[in-house]
N, CA, C and O of each residue as an XYZ file, in Angstrom:
288
protein
N       0.849     -1.184      0.000
C       0.000      0.000      0.000
C       0.885      1.235      0.000
O       1.819      1.336      0.796
N       0.598      2.159     -0.877
C       1.364      3.395     -0.965
C       0.675      4.448     -0.113
O      -0.522      4.693     -0.267
N       1.431      5.074      0.790
C       0.842      6.097      1.646
C      -0.148      5.479      2.614
O      -0.092      4.286      2.910
N      -1.051      6.311      3.099
C      -2.098      5.804      3.982
C      -3.417      6.467      3.621
O      -3.470      7.335      2.750
N      -4.466      6.058      4.288
C      -5.814      6.537      3.979
C      -5.895      8.056      4.013
O      -6.576      8.648      3.175
N      -5.218      8.703      4.959
C      -5.322     10.159      5.096
C      -4.691     10.904      3.927
O      -4.972     12.086      3.729
N      -3.830     10.223      3.138
C      -3.243     10.869      1.958
C      -4.302     11.185      0.911
O      -4.096     12.043      0.053
N      -5.427     10.497      0.981
C      -6.475     10.654     -0.024
C      -7.649     11.467      0.514
O      -8.755     11.415     -0.022
N      -7.390     12.208      1.568
C      -8.448     12.972      2.220
C      -8.095     14.460      2.178
O      -6.925     14.840      2.219
N      -9.123     15.277      2.094
C      -8.969     16.721      2.180
C      -9.968     17.207      3.211
O     -11.174     17.022      3.047
N      -9.479     17.821      4.263
C     -10.370     18.288      5.319
C     -11.119     17.147      5.977
O     -12.256     17.323      6.417
N     -10.496     15.979      6.051
C     -11.138     14.825      6.671
C     -12.147     14.123      5.789
O     -12.819     13.195      6.241
N     -12.270     14.545      4.534
C     -13.226     13.938      3.608
C     -12.466     13.349      2.425
O     -11.455     13.907      1.998
N     -12.944     12.225      1.892
C     -12.262     11.612      0.750
C     -12.458     12.439     -0.517
O     -13.479     13.107     -0.677
N     -11.477     12.390     -1.413
C     -11.635     13.062     -2.705
C     -12.615     12.290     -3.590
O     -13.445     12.885     -4.277
N     -12.509     10.968     -3.563
C     -13.349     10.109     -4.390
C     -13.862      8.947     -3.555
O     -13.233      8.543     -2.577
N     -15.014      8.414     -3.954
C     -15.567      7.221     -3.315
C     -15.869      6.185     -4.386
O     -16.016      6.517     -5.562
N     -15.958      4.952     -3.977
C     -16.243      3.863     -4.912
C     -17.732      3.814     -5.241
O     -18.547      4.486     -4.608
N     -18.063      3.016     -6.230
C     -19.471      2.803     -6.592
C     -20.213      2.195     -5.405
O     -21.334      2.602     -5.097
N     -19.594      1.227     -4.742
C     -20.234      0.581     -3.591
C     -20.474      1.577     -2.458
O     -21.536      1.561     -1.835
N     -19.494      2.446     -2.186
C     -19.655      3.454     -1.134
C     -20.746      4.451     -1.510
O     -21.528      4.873     -0.659
N     -20.795      4.823     -2.781
C     -21.828      5.741     -3.256
C     -23.206      5.110     -3.107
O     -24.151      5.764     -2.668
N     -23.317      3.844     -3.473
C     -24.593      3.135     -3.351
C     -25.053      3.117     -1.897
O     -26.234      3.318     -1.614
N     -24.132      2.880     -0.989
C     -24.485      2.855      0.429
C     -24.930      4.238      0.907
O     -25.912      4.356      1.639
N     -24.210      5.279      0.496
C     -24.563      6.644      0.902
C     -25.930      7.060      0.366
O     -26.701      7.716      1.066
N     -26.227      6.679     -0.872
C     -27.484      7.080     -1.514
C     -28.612      6.078     -1.259
O     -29.757      6.304     -1.652
N     -28.274      4.971     -0.596
C     -29.245      3.897     -0.334
C     -29.851      3.365     -1.634
O     -31.062      3.185     -1.762
N     -28.961      3.125     -2.578
C     -29.323      2.529     -3.864
C     -28.512      1.257     -4.035
O     -27.559      1.019     -3.294
N     -28.885      0.444     -5.007
C     -28.089     -0.743     -5.301
C     -26.842     -0.328     -6.082
O     -26.808      0.720     -6.727
N     -25.820     -1.181     -6.006
C     -24.599     -0.912     -6.780
C     -24.929     -0.828     -8.263
O     -24.407      0.032     -8.972
N     -25.794     -1.718     -8.731
C     -26.157     -1.744    -10.152
C     -26.831     -0.438    -10.578
O     -26.563      0.067    -11.668
N     -27.704      0.111     -9.731
C     -28.365      1.376    -10.062
C     -27.336      2.500    -10.163
O     -27.418      3.333    -11.065
N     -26.386      2.530     -9.261
C     -25.345      3.556     -9.317
C     -24.506      3.374    -10.576
O     -24.152      4.355    -11.230
N     -24.183      2.131    -10.922
C     -23.427      1.875    -12.146
C     -24.195      2.358    -13.379
O     -23.606      2.957    -14.279
N     -25.492      2.104    -13.425
C     -26.311      2.561    -14.553
C     -26.365      4.083    -14.618
O     -26.272      4.667    -15.698
N     -26.516      4.722    -13.465
C     -26.563      6.185    -13.432
C     -25.232      6.781    -13.891
O     -25.210      7.811    -14.564
N     -24.139      6.141    -13.533
C     -22.824      6.581    -13.993
C     -22.705      6.425    -15.508
O     -22.220      7.324    -16.196
N     -23.150      5.282    -16.021
C     -23.083      5.011    -17.463
C     -23.920      6.002    -18.262
O     -23.544      6.380    -19.371
N     -25.059      6.428    -17.700
C     -25.932      7.395    -18.380
C     -25.452      8.825    -18.198
O     -26.008      9.740    -18.806
N     -24.436      9.038    -17.380
C     -23.913     10.382    -17.163
C     -24.657     11.159    -16.092
O     -24.458     12.366    -15.955
N     -25.509     10.490    -15.333
C     -26.264     11.160    -14.279
C     -25.404     11.417    -13.041
O     -25.681     12.329    -12.262
N     -24.374     10.616    -12.873
C     -23.414     10.794    -11.791
C     -22.049     10.940    -12.447
O     -21.646     10.073    -13.223
N     -21.325     12.024    -12.152
C     -20.003     12.210    -12.763
C     -19.005     11.192    -12.211
O     -19.067     10.822    -11.038
N     -18.105     10.755    -13.051
C     -17.122      9.765    -12.640
C     -15.728     10.133    -13.129
O     -15.559     10.938    -14.045
N     -14.756      9.532    -12.505
C     -13.363      9.579    -12.934
C     -12.890      8.147    -13.018
O     -13.211      7.332    -12.153
N     -12.131      7.835    -14.050
C     -11.580      6.489    -14.174
C     -10.098      6.535    -13.841
O      -9.363      7.399    -14.319
N      -9.680      5.605    -13.026
C      -8.285      5.411    -12.684
C      -7.952      3.992    -13.114
O      -8.170      3.033    -12.375
N      -7.416      3.877    -14.331
C      -7.235      2.552    -14.909
C      -8.609      1.976    -15.193
O      -9.394      2.563    -15.937
N      -8.900      0.828    -14.601
C     -10.224      0.213    -14.764
C     -11.155      0.550    -13.619
O     -12.303      0.108    -13.604
N     -10.679      1.325    -12.663
C     -11.480      1.649    -11.479
C     -12.296      2.916    -11.701
O     -11.771      3.927    -12.168
N     -13.560      2.857    -11.370
C     -14.472      3.977    -11.496
C     -14.654      4.608    -10.119
O     -14.934      3.911     -9.144
N     -14.497      5.917    -10.042
C     -14.654      6.629     -8.779
C     -15.566      7.833     -8.964
O     -15.621      8.430    -10.039
N     -16.277      8.176     -7.902
C     -17.214      9.302     -7.910
C     -16.663     10.380     -6.987
O     -16.279     10.089     -5.854
N     -16.621     11.642     -7.467
C     -16.133     12.722     -6.606
C     -17.043     12.904     -5.390
O     -18.255     13.062     -5.535
N     -16.459     12.882     -4.206
C     -17.227     13.043     -2.975
C     -17.891     14.420     -2.936
O     -18.990     14.565     -2.401
N     -17.230     15.422     -3.496
C     -17.781     16.781     -3.519
C     -19.118     16.813     -4.259
O     -20.014     17.568     -3.882
N     -19.258     15.998     -5.312
C     -20.520     15.930     -6.049
C     -21.640     15.415     -5.142
O     -22.750     15.949     -5.157
N     -21.347     14.382     -4.358
C     -22.362     13.816     -3.463
C     -22.773     14.833     -2.401
O     -23.952     14.931     -2.061
N     -21.814     15.585     -1.880
C     -22.131     16.630     -0.900
C     -23.006     17.713     -1.517
O     -23.958     18.187     -0.898
N     -22.671     18.096     -2.747
C     -23.441     19.130     -3.453
C     -24.878     18.673     -3.692
O     -25.823     19.433     -3.482
N     -25.033     17.425     -4.132
C     -26.379     16.882     -4.366
C     -27.178     16.832     -3.075
O     -28.370     17.141     -3.070
N     -26.538     16.448     -1.989
C     -27.223     16.370     -0.690
C     -27.681     17.756     -0.258
O     -28.788     17.906      0.259
N     -26.850     18.767     -0.462
C     -27.204     20.129     -0.102
C     -28.376     20.618     -0.947
O     -29.275     21.283     -0.432
N     -28.376     20.297     -2.230
C     -29.457     20.703     -3.124
C     -30.761     20.021     -2.766
O     -31.824     20.630     -2.883
N     -30.705     18.782     -2.336
C     -31.920     18.073     -1.911
C     -32.540     18.763     -0.712
O     -33.762     18.888     -0.627
N     -31.715     19.207      0.208
C     -32.220     19.920      1.382
C     -32.925     21.211      1.011
O     -33.940     21.557      1.616
N     -32.404     21.931      0.025
C     -33.027     23.167     -0.445
C     -34.381     22.881     -1.073
O     -35.336     23.627     -0.854
N     -34.475     21.800     -1.859
C     -35.742     21.455     -2.511
C     -36.810     21.081     -1.485
O     -37.978     21.434     -1.647
N     -36.418     20.377     -0.445
C     -37.367     19.974      0.590
C     -37.886     21.206      1.331
O     -39.082     21.290      1.611
N     -37.011     22.165      1.656
C     -37.412     23.362      2.359
C     -38.310     24.244      1.510
O     -39.185     24.926      2.044
N     -38.109     24.243      0.186
C     -38.903     25.073     -0.712
C     -40.315     24.521     -0.892
O     -41.230     25.270     -1.235
N     -40.499     23.249     -0.669
C     -41.809     22.611     -0.894
C     -42.830     23.007      0.153
O     -43.975     22.556      0.101
């Protein structure tokens, strides 16, 4: 292992998360997250064959959901 877990963190938050971690955070299946990534609904970065989702995107979406709920 190169470095440690904290090398991939900024302000205590990860830069990227896996599809499985994203599925758990969004309470969706891994397959649904994979489909959403393939359709371009969730932005991704590829590192070799590994697909990663920017954690900042998930935070932004969560913040926007809160605004929509308050506006209703």
